[in-house]
N, C-alpha and C positions, 0 to 999 in steps of 0.2 A: 560019753558026757557030752553035751548041749554046749556050744561055744556062750550062749543067754545064761548067766547068772543074775539070782536075786540078790540085791543087799539084803541079811538078814537083819538090819537096823534103817527104816527107815526116815528118823527122826535124829538120827546121825545126819543123815543126806540132806535133809532138810536145813539143819542146823548151817551146814557148809555154806547150803543156799543164801540164806541169810546172811552169812558173813561175808560172802561178795559181793552180796549189794551194798551191805554198811561201808564195804571199803572203797566202793564206784561211788554213793555219796559223799561220803568225806574228802575223796580226791576231788570231786569237783568244787566242793567249796570252798578247798584249798585253793585250788586255782585263782577262783572268783577273788578269794581275798588278796592274793597274791596280785593279781591283774589290778584292783580296786587302790593298794598301795602305789604300783608305779605309775599308775593314773593321777591320782596325789604328789606324787613326787613330780613328775611333769609338767601339772598346772602350777603347783608351788615355783620352780622353775622357771616357768615361764611370764608367771606374775612378779618374780623376783625381778627379771630383764625388761619389763617395762616398767616396774619400780625405779630400779636403776637408769632407765633409761628418762624417767620423768626424774629425778634426782640431778642428774645430767644437762638436762637442759633448765633447772632452774637454777645451778650453780653456774651454769654461761651463764644466766641471766642477773645473778647477783656479780659478775664478774664486770660486765657490762654498766653495771648502776655506779661499780665503786670505779670504776675508770670514770665514768661521765662525772662522778661525783668530786673524783680527784681534781678534775679539769676544772670544778669550782672553786673559787678562792674562798666565796661565804655564800648564806644565802641570806639575801635582805630581809629584814624586820616586817617589812610591810606586804613581802610573800605570806611568810610564818602566819600574818595576821590574817591575812586573805583564807586562805588555810584553816586556820582556827576559827574564823566566820564560818565557811562553809562547812565544818564539819558539826558545829553546833546549828549551823541551821538543818541539815540534813535529822539530827535527833531530835530536833523540836517538829519537825514534819511527821517524825514516826512517833513521837510519844507529843501529843502537843497539850500544853497546859490553858487551860481554860483561864481567858482575859475579858476584859471589853473590850479596848480599843486595837488598833493592828488585826485586825481577823479578817481575814479572807472569805465573802460568800462568795457561791456559787465560783469557786476559782477567777472572780473576775473585780467583782467590787468589795472594797477595802472600808470597815468603818475604824472612824479616826476620829480624834477627842476635837472640840470646840470649845473646849474651856478658856483660850488667847480672848474669841469674841465673849461671850460672857463676861468674862470679867473684865473686860475694857467696857463693857455697855455699864455695867455697876461701879465701874471704877470712874468713866467719864475720859481714861486716858489711852488715847488709839496711836500713842507711839510705837508700841511695840508690833502694831497689825502691818501685815501688807496690802498693798494694793486691794487685791484682790478679799481677805479679811475684812477689810473696812468698806467695801461693796456690801458684801455679804452683811456687816452689822446695819449698815444704812435702812438695808431693804427689810430685817427685823424690825428694824425701829417703825418701817412704815406699816407693817403687818400688825406691830402690837397697837400700834395708832388707830388701827381697823378695827379691832379686837375691842375696845374700848375700857380696857383691862384699867382699874384704880386700884389704889392702895389700902381704899376699904375693903376690897375685897378678901374672901378666903383661898386657901389654896385650891380649895377644888371648885372653886367658882371660876377664878383665872386657870386652871386647869383646863374647864370646860368650856372655857372661851377658846382658849386654844384650838380646841381638841374641833369646836365647831368651825372656828375658822378653816383649819386645815382641809375639813371634811367635805367643805364646801365651796372653799375657794381654789384647790388644788385638785382638781377633777378634771381637765381636758383631756388627759389619756381616756376616753373609754370607749365601749363601741368594741368591734372582734378583735382589734390589734390591742386591748388594753395591755396586754405583758409586754411589749416592744414600745418603749421610750420612743417617742418623737426623735428627740437627739440624745445619745448617748454621752454628750457632753455634762460632767460633773452631777450625773443622775444617782450619784451615793452620797451625794452631801449638800447642806442646807443652799450653799450658792446657787448648785443648777436646779435644787426644788423651789428657793424663792423666783428665781430669774427667769426660769424656762418654763416653770408649773409642770413639772413632770420628772418623776423618779419612780427608782426601784424601792423596794420594801429599806434598803441599808438609809436613804436620800429620806425618807418617811421619819425613819426612827433617830436618827440624828439629828433632825431638823427639830422635830418635840422634844427632844432633849435637850438643845440649845436654848430653847426657850422658855422650858423650865428651869434649866440655870439660870438664865438672864432673870426670871422672876423669883430665882432663891428657892426654889424646890427639888427637893432631891429627885434623880430620875437617874435610869441605867439603861445604857441599849444590849438586849440579851440576844443571844443567839443560839440556832437550836443543835444540837448533835451533830448534825450531818451537815450545816455551813451551808443552808441555802435559805435561809428565813431568818427577818430579824422582827424585834418588836418591842416594848420600852415598860421598864417598870419604873411607877412613880410613887413619891410616899406622901403620905397625904395624914394629918395625924397620928401620927408613929405607926400607921400602917401603909404595906407596899401593896398594890394593883396592879393587875398588866392591862397597856392599851394598846392596840393594834392599830395606828391610823391607816396603814397600807390598807387592809382588809375591809374598813368603813369609807374610804376616799370617794369622794362623789355621792355618798346616801346618807351620811349623817344618822344613820340608825340605831344609835350607840348599840350595836351587837357586840363589838371586843371594846369597850369602854371599862376598865375600874374591874376585871373580872379577879376569881382566886384561879391559883392555881391547878385545881379539878372541873376548871371550865372551859382551859385551854388544850386543842390536841396538838400538842407538841412535845420534842423530850428536849431536854435541856440539864445543865447540868446545877443540880439543888444546891449542891455544898458549896459552890461558887457565891450564886445569885440568893437573894433572901428571899422567904417564902411570903406569898401573898395568898393570905388566909382571911379577908375581911370583904365584906357585900355591902359596909353602909355605903359606901359611895357611886353601887353600882346604880345606873338608873333604871333595869328592871327590878331591878331589888325595890330599890323605893318606890315603884310603882305595881308592888307585886298584888297581883289577883288572890282572891279568898274563895273556895268554892266549900262546898258542902264533904262532897265524897268523892273515890278517886271514877266513879262513872259519868261525874259533872265534867271530868278536863276535856272532854268536844265540845261542849259548849262554851268554857271557857277559850279554847284558840278559836273557835269560830269569834267570839267575842272581840278579840285581840285583831285576827285579821279586818275586822270592820272598822277598826281604829287604826289597821292601815301599823301596824307596829310592826318593828323588827325582830324584836324580842321580847320575851312575857319569861314572869315566873310566875308559879301557881303553887299555894298555899292550899292544905287540906284541913277542913275541922277534923276530921276524922283520923287517929293515930294510924301512920302508913306500915304496913308489918313487909317482911321477905313477900308475902303471897300478893298484895299489892304491885310492888316493881313490875312483873312483866306484864300486867293488866294495862299498867301506863303506856309502857312502850309497844304494847299491840295496838293498842288506840292511837296513839302517834303515828304508827307504822300505816294503820290504816287512812288517817287523815292522809298522810304523805302519798301514798298511791292513787288517793281519789284526787287529788290535788294534780300530779303528774298526768292523769290518766284522761280528765276532763278540758285541763287548759280554763280555768274557769275566767271571766272577765273583773279585774279590781279585785283578784286573790293572790295569794303567791302560786309561784309556779313548782315550789317545794317545800319540803322543811329543811333547813342545814345542817341542824344538829338539835338533838333531843336528847336529856339525862336529867338523874337524879341529884343533887347537890344536898349536902347538910347546911343549915342556917347556921353561922358561927356562933348566934347571940343564946337560939334556946333550942340549941339543938334537932330541931325540927325537920323531916323532909321537905323540900322543895322541886316542883317538876320547871325545869330550865328549857325553854325551845325557843331557836333561830329561825326565823321566817326565810325563804328564798327571795329574791326580787320577785315583786308585786306586777302583775300582766299588765295593769293600766300604763308603765312606766315604759318610756321611749326604747323601741327593743329593735336591733339590728334587719328581722325580719320584716316590719311594718315601714323599715325606710327602703324596700325596694319597691321598685315602679311597677307597675302592671306589666311593661312591656321588658323589664329585667324576671319575673316570676314564669310569662310567657316562655322567652327564652330557653330559660333553667328547665323547665318542664319539656321542651321541645327537647333541649341537647340529651337531657337526662334518658329520655324515651330512644332515641336515636345510639345514643351508645351501648343499650341492654337490649336493642332489638334482636329479633330470632334464638332470644331465649323459651324453653318450652316449661310452663306454668307445670308444676307436680299434676294435677287431677286429670291434662293431660297426656300422662304416660300412659294411662290405662284404658 
C-alpha cells in the first residue's frame, strides 16, 4: 500500500483551513485591541501626571499669593478704584458704546465738547473759562464778525455763512502735503483751527459745531465706525443734514454741504445719530438741472462743467425705470474715463462720485454727480520750474537705465 493517501472528504479539509485562517485573524485583532488599550492607559497616565504637575504649580502660586496677601494689612481704596477704572476701560475698548464726544479718531485725535465756550458766548459770562478757552472765544467772535452774520438771517443763511468762511479762510494747508498739518498743536480743536488755520477733520468738525451752537443751531459731530473720520450733522427747520467742512476746505464747492445720508460714502451708527433725509437746503438740489431723457445726461454734465460746478443734480422729464439706471452709470463712466485720459484744460480731472438719489419731496429719481478738481486750478505739477522738470526726467532715465523693452526681446 502506498504511503500517500487521498482524503475521502475534500470539503472537510477546506473547512479546517478556513477555521485556521479565521482563528489567526481573530488573534491579530485581539492583539491590536489590547495594544490600543495599553497605549490609551499610558497616555492617560502621562496626561494625568502633566495635569498634576500644572496643579502643583498652581497650588505653589496660590500659596505665594496667600503669603503675599497675608503680609499686606489692607488694600487701599484708591488702589481698588484704579483697578476698577482699568477693568472698565478695557471693557469699553472691547465693546465701545457710541457717543458724540470723548472719542479718539485715528488713535490720536479726540472729539471734545465746546459747550462751555458757546454757552459763554450766549450768556456773556466768561468766568468759567480758562485762558485758552477765552482766547478761543475771542477768535470765534472775530470770525463771526467777518462772516457778517445778523439776527435777521435764517438758520440756513447763518450756516451757509459759516461754511463759506471756513472753506475759504481755513485753506492754508493745500498742496502735496495737505494731509500733514503744519503744526500738530491743537489741530483737533477750535483753538488750533482758528489760531493756526490748520486742522485735521476733527478740528474742522468741532469748530463748525461750536459756531452752530454759538448761533443757537443744533449740531452734532459724527464719526465713522472705523473711527478715522468725522463730520457734522446740522438741524435746519426740523430736518438734519450732513455737512463736511474738511472735504470742502479750500474749494468752497458745496460738494459736501447739507447732504442726505444716502449721498455720503461712510459707515456710522444710524441708531445713535439722527437720519439726514432732506434735500431742501442742499445747494445742488436748489440749482437742479432738468433734461428730457436719460441720454441727455452727457450734455447736462458738460453744461455743469462749463459753469465750473463742483456738484450737480440732474432731474429727468421721463420716468426713470430700472432699465435706465445702468445707462446713466455707463454715460457717467464714459465721461469720467474721457476726462482722466485727456486732461482737458478748464475741465475736471475726473468725476469724484455719481449716483442715483430719490427726491424726498416727490419720490422721483435724480442723478447726483460730484466733479473732481478742475484743471485750471493751481496744482503741484504747474508749480515746478523747467529746471526741476528736467532734473526729474534725467534722474528717472538714469535710475531705469539698462532695462530691455519687451519688443526688443524677440
